[in-house]
N, C-alpha and C positions, 0 to 999 in steps of 0.2 A: 571258734563256733561258726557254723554256716550262717549265711545271711538269710534272715526270714523272708518268707514270701510277702509281697506287698499287702498292706491292709486293705480289705474291701469294706466299703461303707455299709453299715447296718442301719436300716431305717426302722425306728420304733413302730411297732404294730404291724410290720410287714409279715405276711403269713409265712410260716415255715414250710418246708417241702412236704411234710406229712399232713398239712392242713391246720396244725395248731398255731395259735398266735406266737409270733417270734418273741423270745424273751427280751425285754427291754430294760431290765433292772441293772444293778451294779454287777460288773463281771465277776467279782469275787463270790457272788451267790448264784452263778449260772449253772454250776454242776458240783456234785459232792466233793470231788477231789480238791477244789480250790480252797475253801476255808479249812477243811480238815487237814490237808497236807501242810498248809501254812501254820495252823495252830499246833499240830503235832511236832513239826520241826522246831518251832520256837520253844515249845515245852520240853522237848528232848534236851535242848541246850540249857535252858534255865533250870529245869528240874534236876538234871545231873549236877549242875553247879551247886544248887541248894543242898542236894544230898551229900556231895563230897564235903562241902563246907561244914555241914552239920556233923557228919561222921568224924571229921578231923578236928572238930571242936572250934571251928572258926565262926559258926553261925548257930543260933538256937534251933532246937528241934521243932518239928511241926507241932501245931496246936490243934490238929484235927481230931477225929474220933479217937477216944481213949488216950489222948496225948501220945500219938504213935511214936514208937522208937524209930530212929532213922531207917533201920532194916525194913520194918513193915511199910513205912511210907514209901520208900524207894521201890520196893518190889511191887506194891499195889499200883503206884502211879505209872511205872514203866509198862505194866501190862494193861490195866484198866483205863489209864489215861492216854499215854503215848501210843501204844500198839493198837488199842481199840479205836482211836481216832483214825489211824491210817486204814484199818480194816473197813470201817464204815465209809470213809471217803472213797476207797477203792471199789467197794461193792455198789455204792450208789452210782458210781461212774460206769463201771463195767455192766451193771444191771440195765442201764439204758440201752447199751449195745445188745445185750443178750435178749432183751424182751421187746425192744422197739417202743417201750412206754416211758413216759417222763418220770424220772426219779425226783426226789425233793429238790426244789430250787427256790429262789426268792425268799419270802418271809418264812416259809416252812423250813428251809435249810438254815436260815439265820437263827430260828428258834432252837433247833437242835444243836447248832454250834454254840449258841449262848448257854444252853444247858450244860454242855460239856465244859465250857470255860468256867462257869460258875462252880461246877464240881471241883475243878482243879484248884481254884482259889480257896474254897471252903475246906478242902481236904488239908490245906496248909494252915489256915487261920482259925477254923472252927466257925461257929459253935457246932459241936459234935452232932446233935440231932438233925440240924439242917444239912450239914455236910453229907451225912448218910443218906438222907431222903433224896437229895439232888443227885448224888453219885449213883445210887441204885436205880434211879428212873431212866438214865440215859440209854443204856443198852437195850432194855425191853422196848422202849419207844422206837428205836432204830430197827430192831429185829422185826417188830410187828409191821412197821412201815414197809420194809423190804419184802417181807413175806406176802403182804397184800399185793404188791406189784407183781411178784412172781406168780401168784395164783391167778391174777387177771390175765397174765400172758400164758398160763398153763406151762410155765417153765419148770416142769417137775424135776429136771436134772439138777437144778440149783436150789431146791427146797432145803437141802442139807446145810447150805451156807447160812440161810436165814435162821434155821433152827439152831445152828451153832452159835449165832449171835445171842439168841435167847438163852441158850445154856450158859454162855459166858456171863450173861447178866445174872443168872441164877447163882452161879459160883460167886459172883461179886457180893450178892446179898448174903450168901453163906459166910463169906469172909467177915463181913461186918457183924453178923450175928455171933460168930465165934468170938470176935474181940469183945463185944458187949457182954458176952456170957463168961468172960475170963478164961477162954480156951485158946491160948496163943498157938499151941501145936496144931489144932484144927485149922486155925486161920492160915498157918504156913502151908498146910496141905492144900487148902483152897487156892493159894497163890501158885503152888506147884501145878495143880490141875489146870489153872487158867493159862499159865505159860505153855503147858503141854498142848492145850487146845489151840493156841495160836500157832504152835508147830504143826498141828493138823491142817490149819489154813495154809501154811507154807507148803505142806505136802500136797494138798489138793491143787491149789493154784499153781504152784511150781511145776507139778507134773503136767498140767495143762499147757502152760505158756513158756516155761524156760526152754524146752527143746525147740519150740516154734520160733522164739526170739533168736535162738542160736542159729537155726537153719536160715532164717531170713537175713541175718547180719553177716554170716561168714560163708562164702562160696565153697562148695564141695566139702563142707563139714560132714562127718559121718555120725549121725544120730542112730543109735541102736536101741531098740526097745527090748528090755529084759522081761519077757512075758510073764514068767512065774513071779517075778518081783512085783510087777504092776498089778497082778491079780490080788496080791495079799497086802500091799503096802499100806493102804488106808486103814483097813481093820486092824492090822498089826500095830500101827502107830496109835490108833485110838485105844487099843488094849494096853499099850505101854503107858499112855497117859493115865489110864485108870489105875495102873500099878503105882505110878508116881503119887497119886492122891491117896493111896492106901497106906496105913501105918504098918507096913510089913517090910522086912528085909530078908535076905538069904538067897538060896539058890533058885527058887521058883521065880521071884520077880527079876532076878539077874538074867535068867534065861529068856523071859518075855521081852525085856528091854534090849537084850543082846540081839534077839531076832529082828527087832525093828532096826537096829544098827546095821545088820547084815543086808536087809532089804533096801534101806536107803543107800548103802554103799554100792549095791548091785545096780540100782537105778542110775546113780550118779556116774558109775563107771562107763555107762553106755552113751554119755553125752559129749565125749571127745573134748573134755575140758581144756586140754593142753592147747588146742587150736584157738581158744578164746582169749588167750593172754594178751594179745595185741589189740583187743577190742574191749575197752574197759566197761562199756555199758552192758555187755554180756558177761564178761569175766566176773563182775561183782555178784551176779546171780549164781554163778557156779561156786564161787567162794562161799556164799551164804548156804547153798545146799550142802556143800562139803562139811559144814559144821554139824549137820544133822547126824550122820553116822558117827562122827567123832563124839558129839554130846551124848548120844544114846549108849555108845560103848563105854564112855566114862561113867555114866550112871549105872550101867551094869556092874562095872568094877566097884563103884561105891557101895552098891547093894551087898557086895561080898566083903566090905570093909577095906577095900583097896582104894584109897583116895577120898577126896572131899566131894560130898554131894553138892554143896554150894558152887564149887568150881565147875563141876560137870553141868549143872543147870545153866551156868553163865555161858558155856559153850553153845547151848541152845538159844538163850535169850540175847546176849550181846552178840554172839556169832551168827547163828542162823537167822534169828528174827531181825536183829539190827542191820545186818548186811542186806538181807532181802528187802527190808523197808527202804533203805537209802537207794538201792537199785531200782525198786519199783516206783518210788515217788519222783525220781528223776525221769525215768523212761515214760511213764504214763503222763506226767506233766508236760514233757516235750510234745508227745503225740497229741494230747488234748488241748494244747494251746496253739496247735497248727505248725509246730516247728519240726525240722528234720531230726531224726534220732541220732544225733551226733553230740558227743560230749566235748567239753573244753577243760581248761585248767581247774575251774571251780568244782566241776563234777568229779574229775579224776582225783583231786585233792580230798574231796569228801569220801569217795570210795576207799582211798588208801587210809585215811584217818580212822574211819569206822572199823575197817578190817584190822588195823593195828590195835585199836582200842580193845577189840575182842581178844586178840592174841595176847596182849599184855594182861588182860583180866584173867585169862585162862592159865597162862604160863607164869604170870607174875608171883602168885603166892609161893611157888616152889623156888623162885630165883631171886626175889627182891624183898627188901623190907616193906612192911605193910603200908606205911604212909607213901612210899615211893610208887608202888604199883597202883594204889588207889588214885593218887594224884595224877599219874601218867595216863592211866586208862580214862579217867574222867576228862582230863584236858583234851585228849585226842577225840573223844566222843563229842565234846562241846565244840571243838574246832570244826569237826566234820559237818555238823548240822548248822553251824554258823555260816560255813561256806555255801551250803544249800540255800539258806535264807538270803544271803547276799545276792546270789544269782537268780533265784526263782521268785522272790517276793514281788518284784515288778511284773513278772510274767503272770503270776497267779491273780494279780489284781487288775490286769488289763484284758481287753477282749482278745479273742483268737486272732492271730495275724492273718489267717486265711479267710476271715469274714464269716465263718460258720458258727453255729450255736455251740455253746458248751464252755 
């Protein structure tokens, strides 16, 4: 790792550059990425260990709403717990740059993080009514908070991201309502829709920043924009997500989802991925995006009865979402703690472990006994996020090394 810049002294109450009072509270509450990345990474490791232990019969099942089966608990918590925390942390952090306005910090940020944490505990322990109420409250509060900031700044371009948070919260409420009503198939469709919506986040944010990150990190890289794909990729991905949530199979949904696979493959083909392989902090983002066309193609095949829908979904969740998250929570944490965008052994291990976990989860069912691929994929996932925690916990809890706010 490169040596950080010397720490500059921050004086409590000193005015910030824009005239606001300088933040003088605990560094962990200075900006959204700090508590939410830390909590998300810890939960990614702990939650996966709990799920694998429960599924393999080593631990009791969750006692949350409707005494959830391990499948429901795992799918819900990976999307509405882990991924949602990262999305909120990222948007609250990027939103400050996009708008020039202060996003939640201090006690406001602490209250939102505490609400998220309470939901995670209650979703495992119960009681069911309290677990549902706390869990359902988190995303709408974050979505309304973020939308208010965007409206004040007239940042119309980003309204869709805040609305997507609110839609994700609505899907979460629908999931709980379906379970309470004894409709497990509807609950599973809600989970599919939520995972798909997070893929839309990856599509939008990835399209904005992955090529830029690549061009900034690798001299003379050739980034080519596939214009026809760029024009259609977001609506096509959203349509594919709607198909995922619909209880239909056959040629029509297969064509819709296959079209999304083609568009993502076309976009990815223009990013000169081969040139990134010696730059892990960029390569992991390309690996993540590469799982999108693979996952949508597998889902198209599954709609025709060729292959497992669950395995295809894991190409999107463990592959695209998991790899994108570990790539973004390292890169943005380095930048927003004032460090150079260079990775060391811990980050590179985390990238490799999460990518391998996704590969094992997608290929394992066809090649290995059930307990072996579940155990191997889970262990790799836990190890990857444990490595992140080992390296980044001290940095997320300390002030920026360059003396700036955030």
